[in-house]
N, C-alpha and C positions, 0 to 999 in steps of 0.2 A: 644739785651739784653744778650743772651747767645752766645758765640762764639764757635760753635761746628764744628768739622771737618766733612768732608763728611762721613767718616767711623762711627763717633759717631751718626750722624743723621740716617744712615742706621740701626744701632744697636737699636736706640730708636724706629724707625718705626717698626722694626721687633718685638721688645718687646711689643709694643702696639697691633700689629696684633695678636700675640700669646695670649695676654690677651683677646682680643675681640673674638678670635676663641674659647678659653676655656669657656668664658661666654656663647657663643652661644651653645656650646656642652652641658653645664649644663642645659640651658633652654630647649633644645630639648629633653633631656633624663631625665628630672625631673619626679619622680614617680607620677603618677596620683593619685588624692585623691580618696579614695574608697567611693562608694556610701553608704549612710546610710542604715542599714539593714531594710528590709521591715517591720519586726515585731515592729520596734521602731516607725513607723509612726502611729499616732493615727487616726483611721477612726471612723466615726460616726456609732453607732450600727444600724442595720436594724430596721425598724418600727416593733412594736409588732405584727401587723396583717400581716406581710410579710410571704409569703409561702416559700421563699427561705431560706434554712438553712444557718447559719453562717459558713464561711469556717473554717476548722480546723487549728489551729495554727501549724506551722511547728515544733515548739519546743515540741509539745505534740503528734506529729504523731507516734512516736515509743513507747509511754507509754501505759500502760494498762488502760482500761476504768475506770473512776471514778464512773460511774453509775452501779447499780446492787443491789442485795439484801444484807441485813445486814448479817455479818458473826459473829457467836457466838464464842467468844474466848475460851469457855470451851468445845465446841463440835467440832470445826473445826480441820481438819488435815492439813498436810503440803500442799496438793494441793489446798485446799480452801483458805488458808492464802497466798499462792504464787500468787493467782489470784488478790490479792489486789494491788493497785498502790503503787509502792515504796517498795514492799516486794518481795524478790526473794526467791529461795528455801533454801538458807542458813539461812536467817533471819527467814523464816517460821519454819525451824527446831529448831532455838533457842527459838522461842516463845513456841513451843510444849515442848521442853526440860525444859524450865522454869516452865511450867504448871505441868510437870511430877515430877520435883524436889520439888516444893513448894506448890503443890496443886492447886485447881482451882482459876481462877482470880475472884476477887470480884468487880473490877472497871477497866475501860479501862485505867485509869492513871497508873495502875501497869505495863503497858508495858514499862514504862520508866526504869524499872529494867532490861530489856533485852538489852544486848550489841548490839549497832547498831541502836537503836530507840531513837531518841531525841525528844525534844518538837515540832520541826517543822514537822517531819514525823508523830508524834502522832496527831497533829492538822489536818493534811491532811487525816488521817485515821479515826478520831473520828466519823464522820457521817456514816461510813460503818461498825462500830463495835458495838456489843452488848455483854453484859455479863449476862447470865442467872444465876439466883440465884440457887445454887445447893441444898440449904436447904429451898425449897419452902414450905414444910409442916410445918415448924416452924414459930411461930409469928415473925414479923419483929423486935420487941424489943429484943427477945432472940438472934436472929441472930446477931443483932448489938452488943449486950453485949459480945457474944462469939468472934466476930471478934476483938473487942477492947481489950479483955483479951489476945488474941493470939498475938497481936502486941506488 
């Protein structure tokens, strides 16, 4: 079919050999697929009566504990606020500065006015925060009317 000279045949064989060698190199040095991360595997939770505690998630290992007593926004200082998960010393200082500049907090939702606290962080903190009413001696209706007038 093809009339190739001996030199052309040697060139074609050399070209095919180089292609095969390159393909073999690529297959041998192909990057291995990474194993899926362990935390993405879903494991069945331990039975409720199990005495073995659930292992700590590696993603939460460096975080501050979510458990603990409730922190009063109107009485807590920087160290108490810094102990909350997701709050560092700078953000704790901002919370105290906001309280100093605008008066006591009336609701946990007022933390959204502090730079650095968004809805997600607020929801994480909500169970750990309380706001004591600074005007406990006044009837609730008077306190509510005074707050409405101030806004």
